[in-house]
C-alpha positions in Angstrom: -35.6 -58.6 18.3 -34.4 -59.8 14.9 -31.4 -58.6 12.9 -32.4 -57.6 9.4 -30.2 -57.9 6.3 -27.2 -55.6 5.9 -28.3 -52.0 6.0 -31.7 -52.9 7.5 -33.5 -51.6 10.6 -33.5 -52.9 14.1 -37.1 -52.2 15.3 -38.1 -51.9 19.0 -41.8 -51.0 18.3 -44.0 -51.0 21.4 -47.3 -50.4 19.6 -47.8 -46.9 21.0 -49.5 -44.4 18.7 -48.1 -41.0 18.5 -50.5 -38.0 18.6 -51.9 -37.4 15.2 -50.5 -34.4 13.3 -52.8 -31.9 11.8 -55.0 -32.9 8.9 -53.2 -33.7 5.7 -52.4 -30.8 3.4 -52.0 -31.1 -0.3 -48.3 -32.0 0.3 -49.1 -35.0 2.5 -47.2 -37.9 1.1 -44.1 -39.4 2.5 -41.5 -40.6 0.0 -39.3 -43.5 1.2 -36.2 -44.0 -0.8 -34.3 -47.2 0.1 -33.1 -50.2 -1.9 -34.3 -52.7 0.7 -37.9 -53.7 0.4 -38.3 -54.6 4.1 -36.8 -51.3 5.2 -39.3 -49.4 3.1 -42.2 -51.5 4.4 -41.2 -51.0 8.0 -40.8 -47.2 7.6 -44.2 -47.1 5.9 -45.8 -49.0 8.8 -44.2 -46.6 11.4 -45.7 -43.6 9.6 -49.0 -45.2 8.5 -51.1 -43.3 11.1 -49.8 -40.0 9.8 -49.1 -40.0 6.0 -49.6 -42.1 2.9 -46.3 -43.3 1.6 -44.7 -43.9 -1.8 -41.6 -46.0 -2.4 -38.5 -45.7 -4.5 -36.0 -48.5 -4.8 -33.0 -46.3 -5.6 -31.8 -42.7 -5.5 -32.4 -42.1 -9.2 -36.0 -43.2 -9.0 -36.5 -41.1 -5.8 -35.1 -38.0 -7.5 -37.3 -38.5 -10.5 -40.4 -38.8 -8.3 -39.6 -35.5 -6.6 -38.9 -33.7 -9.9 -42.1 -35.0 -11.4 -44.3 -33.9 -8.5 -42.4 -31.5 -6.2 -45.4 -30.3 -4.3 -46.7 -33.8 -3.5 -44.4 -34.8 -0.7 -44.3 -33.6 2.9 -40.9 -35.3 3.6 -38.3 -37.7 2.2 -36.7 -40.6 4.2 -33.5 -41.3 2.3 -31.0 -44.1 2.6 -27.4 -43.5 1.7 -26.0 -46.7 0.2 -28.1 -47.5 -3.0 -27.5 -48.5 -6.6 -27.9 -46.1 -9.5 -27.6 -43.0 -7.3 -26.7 -42.9 -3.6 -28.4 -40.7 -1.0 -25.7 -38.0 -0.9 -25.9 -37.6 -4.7 -29.7 -37.2 -4.4 -29.1 -34.5 -1.7 -26.7 -32.7 -4.0 -29.2 -32.7 -6.8 -32.1 -31.5 -4.6 -29.8 -28.8 -3.2 -28.8 -27.5 -6.6 -32.5 -27.2 -7.5 -33.5 -25.4 -4.3 -35.8 -28.2 -3.0 -34.2 -28.5 0.4 -35.5 -25.1 1.5 -39.1 -26.3 1.2 -39.0 -30.1 1.4 -37.5 -31.7 4.6 -35.2 -34.6 3.9 -34.1 -37.1 6.6 -31.1 -39.4 6.0 -31.8 -42.7 7.6 -28.8 -45.0 7.4 -26.7 -47.5 9.2 -23.5 -46.5 7.5 -23.1 -42.8 7.9 -19.5 -41.8 8.5 -18.5 -38.4 9.9 -17.7 -37.2 6.4 -21.1 -38.3 5.1 -22.9 -36.7 8.0 -21.1 -33.5 7.7 -21.8 -33.2 4.0 -25.4 -34.1 4.5 -25.9 -31.3 7.0 -24.0 -28.8 4.8 -26.3 -29.7 1.9 -29.4 -29.0 4.0 -30.6 -32.3 5.3 -32.9 -31.8 8.3 -31.6 -34.8 10.3 -29.4 -37.8 10.1 -31.0 -40.8 11.9 -28.9 -43.8 12.4 -30.2 -47.4 12.1 -31.5 -49.2 13.9 -34.3 -46.7 14.7 -36.7 -46.5 17.5 -40.2 -45.9 16.0 -41.5 -43.3 18.5 -38.2 -41.4 18.3 -38.1 -41.2 14.5 -41.8 -40.4 14.5 -41.4 -37.5 16.8 -38.3 -36.2 14.9 -40.0 -36.4 11.5 -43.4 -35.2 12.5 -42.1 -32.2 14.4 -40.1 -31.0 11.3 -43.0 -31.7 8.9 -45.3 -29.6 11.2 -42.7 -26.9 11.3 -42.5 -26.8 7.5 -46.3 -26.8 7.2 -46.6 -24.0 9.7 -43.9 -22.0 7.9 -45.7 -22.5 4.6 -49.0 -21.4 6.0 -47.4 -18.4 7.6 -45.7 -17.6 4.3 -49.0 -17.9 2.4 -50.6 -15.6 5.0 -47.8 -13.1 4.7 -48.1 -13.2 0.9 -51.9 -12.7 1.2 -51.4 -9.7 3.5 -48.8 -8.2 1.2 -51.1 -8.6 -1.7 -53.9 -6.8 0.2 -51.5 -4.0 1.3 -50.3 -3.7 -2.3 -53.9 -3.5 -3.5 -54.7 -0.8 -0.9 -51.5 1.1 -1.9 -52.5 1.0 -5.6 -55.9 2.3 -4.7 -54.4 5.2 -2.8 -52.0 5.9 -5.7 -54.9 5.9 -8.1 -56.9 8.2 -5.8 -54.0 10.6 -5.4 -53.4 10.6 -9.2 -57.1 11.2 -9.7 -57.0 14.2 -7.4 -54.0 15.6 -9.3 -55.8 15.2 -12.6 -59.0 16.7 -11.2 -57.1 19.7 -9.8 -55.3 20.2 -13.2 -58.5 19.8 -15.1 -60.3 22.3 -12.8 -57.7 24.9 -13.6 -58.1 24.3 -17.3 -61.9 24.8 -17.0 -61.2 28.1 -15.1 -59.0 29.0 -18.0 -61.9 28.4 -20.4 -60.6 25.0 -21.6 -62.1 21.6 -21.6 -59.4 19.8 -19.6 -58.2 17.9 -22.7 -55.2 20.2 -22.9 -53.5 18.6 -19.9 -54.3 15.1 -21.1 -52.6 15.9 -24.4 -49.6 17.4 -22.7 -49.4 14.1 -20.7 -49.6 12.0 -23.8 -47.1 14.0 -25.8 -44.6 14.0 -22.9 -45.0 10.3 -22.4 -44.7 9.6 -26.2 -41.5 11.6 -26.7 -39.8 10.0 -23.7 -40.9 6.4 -24.6 -40.4 6.5 -28.4 -37.3 8.6 -28.8 -33.8 8.7 -27.2 -34.9 11.7 -25.1 -35.9 9.1 -22.5 -32.6 7.3 -22.5 -31.7 6.3 -19.0 -35.2 6.7 -17.6 -37.2 3.7 -16.5 -40.8 3.3 -17.7 -41.9 4.0 -14.1 -40.0 7.3 -14.0 -41.5 8.3 -17.4 -45.0 7.6 -16.0 -44.2 9.9 -13.0 -42.9 12.6 -15.4 -46.0 12.4 -17.6 -48.2 12.7 -14.5 -46.2 15.7 -13.3 -46.6 17.3 -16.7 -50.3 17.8 -16.2 -49.6 20.1 -13.3 -47.5 22.5 -15.4 -50.0 25.3 -15.2 -51.3 24.8 -11.7 -50.1 28.3 -10.7 -52.7 29.8 -12.9 -55.2 29.3 -10.1 -53.6 32.4 -8.5 -54.0 34.6 -11.7 -57.1 36.9 -11.8 -59.8 35.8 -14.3 -59.7 39.2 -15.9 -56.1 38.5 -17.1 -56.4 34.7 -17.5 -59.4 34.9 -19.8 -58.7 38.3 -21.4 -59.5 38.2 -25.1 -56.7 39.8 -27.2 -53.2 40.8 -26.3 -52.1 41.3 -22.7 -50.5 44.6 -21.6 -46.9 44.4 -20.4 -48.1 44.7 -16.8 -50.6 41.9 -17.3 -48.0 39.8 -19.0 -45.7 40.2 -15.9 -48.6 39.0 -13.7 -49.4 35.9 -15.8 -45.7 35.0 -15.8 -45.8 34.6 -12.1 -47.9 31.4 -12.5 -44.6 29.4 -12.8 -43.3 30.4 -9.4 -46.8 30.4 -7.9 -47.4 26.9 -9.2 -44.1 25.5 -7.9 -44.7 27.1 -4.4 -48.2 25.7 -4.3 -47.0 22.2 -5.1 -44.4 22.5 -2.3 -47.1 23.2 0.2 -49.1 20.0 -0.5 -47.6 17.4 2.0 -49.2 14.4 0.3 -47.8 15.5 -3.1 -44.3 15.9 -1.7 -44.4 12.2 -0.7 -45.4 11.2 -4.3 -42.7 10.1 -6.8 -43.9 12.7 -9.3 -43.3 15.7 -7.0 -39.7 16.5 -8.0 -40.7 16.5 -11.6 -43.9 18.4 -11.0 -42.1 21.2 -9.1 -39.4 21.5 -11.8 -41.9 21.5 -14.7 -44.3 24.0 -13.1 -41.4 26.4 -12.4 -39.4 25.9 -15.6 -41.7 25.1 -18.5 -41.4 28.7 -19.8 -37.6 28.7 -19.8 -35.9 29.0 -23.2 -32.9 27.3 -24.7 -31.3 30.7 -25.4 -31.7 31.8 -21.7 -34.4 34.4 -22.4 -37.2 32.6 -20.7 -38.6 32.9 -17.2 -38.6 32.9 -14.2 -35.0 31.9 -13.7 -33.4 32.6 -17.1 -32.0 29.1 -17.4 -30.1 28.3 -20.5 -29.3 25.2 -22.5 -29.0 22.0 -20.5 -29.6 23.9 -17.3 -33.2 23.2 -18.2 -34.1 19.5 -17.5 -35.2 17.5 -20.5 -38.7 16.9 -19.1 -39.2 20.7 -18.6 -38.0 21.2 -22.2 -40.4 18.6 -23.5 -43.4 20.0 -21.6 -42.5 23.5 -22.9 -42.5 22.3 -26.5 -45.7 20.2 -26.0 -47.4 23.2 -24.5 -46.5 25.5 -27.4 -47.5 22.9 -30.0 -50.9 22.3 -28.4 -51.5 26.0 -28.0 -50.8 26.7 -31.6 -53.1 24.1 -33.2 -56.0 24.9 -30.9 -58.2 27.9 -30.5 -57.6 30.2 -27.6 -59.4 33.2 -26.3 -56.8 35.5 -27.8 -56.4 33.7 -31.2 -57.8 31.2 -33.7 -56.2 27.8 -34.2 -53.3 27.7 -36.6 -53.1 24.9 -39.2 -50.8 22.0 -38.5 -48.4 23.3 -41.2 -48.4 26.8 -39.8 -47.7 25.6 -36.3 -44.8 23.5 -37.4 -43.4 26.4 -39.4 -43.6 28.7 -36.4 -41.9 26.1 -34.1 -39.2 25.4 -36.6 -38.4 29.1 -37.1 -38.4 30.1 -33.4 -41.6 32.1 -33.7 -42.8 30.8 -30.3 -39.7 30.3 -28.3 -36.2 28.8 -28.8 -35.8 25.1 -28.3 -33.1 22.6 -28.0 -32.1 21.5 -31.6 -31.9 17.9 -30.5 -35.4 18.1 -29.0 -36.8 19.7 -32.2 -35.2 17.0 -34.3 -36.8 14.2 -32.3 -40.1 16.1 -32.1 -40.3 16.5 -35.9 -39.3 12.9 -36.4 -42.4 11.7 -34.6 -44.8 14.6 -35.0 -46.9 12.7 -37.4 -47.7 10.2 -34.6 -48.3 13.0 -32.1 -50.8 14.6 -34.4 -52.9 11.5 -34.2 -53.2 11.8 -30.4 -55.9 14.4 -30.7 -58.1 16.3 -33.2 -56.4 19.4 -34.6 -59.9 21.0 -34.9 -60.4 21.3 -31.1 -62.1 24.3 -29.7 -59.7 25.0 -26.9 -59.1 28.6 -25.8 -57.3 30.6 -23.1 -53.9 32.1 -22.5 -51.0 29.5 -22.7 
């Protein structure tokens, strides 16, 4: 046994080789930070069967090495008393940067007071090993922790991979559900003698008004996407209306009009009876829009006679979008109006009474809305 210089290690190495740890991962290098050359060499020799090692002669150099290549090191063996920057200060810096949660640090020192030890553990050091060290003891303590960190990282990677797979599957299910919603809505439009483009335009107009005016204030982009998807189901209740009424050329009789008005209530009830839809974020908007897109600002709409702000802004928007689209496209009971005629009729309450604020925002962006589709479409059917 030989006593090394101040701060050195007293080694009682018996030449026994510890069981090898698992094959080296990308973070496989041991960083030894000590101002004593002999101490660094001895620690490197102890861990030579397990890891390649790099040296730093003071705390400042050791910290710089970690900051330069944070994913390179599997563990740090850190002395306390060093020039430039002591070990506790290195720990503080690593803790502030969040490294101690993913990189195990061992304080190896012959001069660790209770205060130093306490602060080291509070900062997040994995272990405080006093000098002189016994090789097989320090090997076991360091190797066990390194293996634990590696296993935790592998588990974390596996969990992330599984979460990504689950997210991908969920996205596929969402797309499938939304595709089914769009297919159902388009099928109803076909039955109504339309091409299915009507519901797509309602979707786009609703989305545009909520995203590009203050009508969507307070709504997240995700919520607006759900509302826009819900808008395409506004006429789903028409599936319960007889073809003779739904596709009747010319004006409806009062009795027929009362029947076609029921598509609002029928649609809302139909949506309520689809369990998968009730679990979708769009459901609450779809139900409201289906039931209330024929309400009027003056309270003379149907089916509930809602007035003013009793009507949700999304139901109001879909109502206006539905009227606008119906006016500028051909239907079985009328020819298409010109854009100028349509805007005149909307402005002068010829096709319902709308929220003045909604009309103001609509007319401000109508030039952009007109670009969303051709005004010479050949749509037809009762709106």
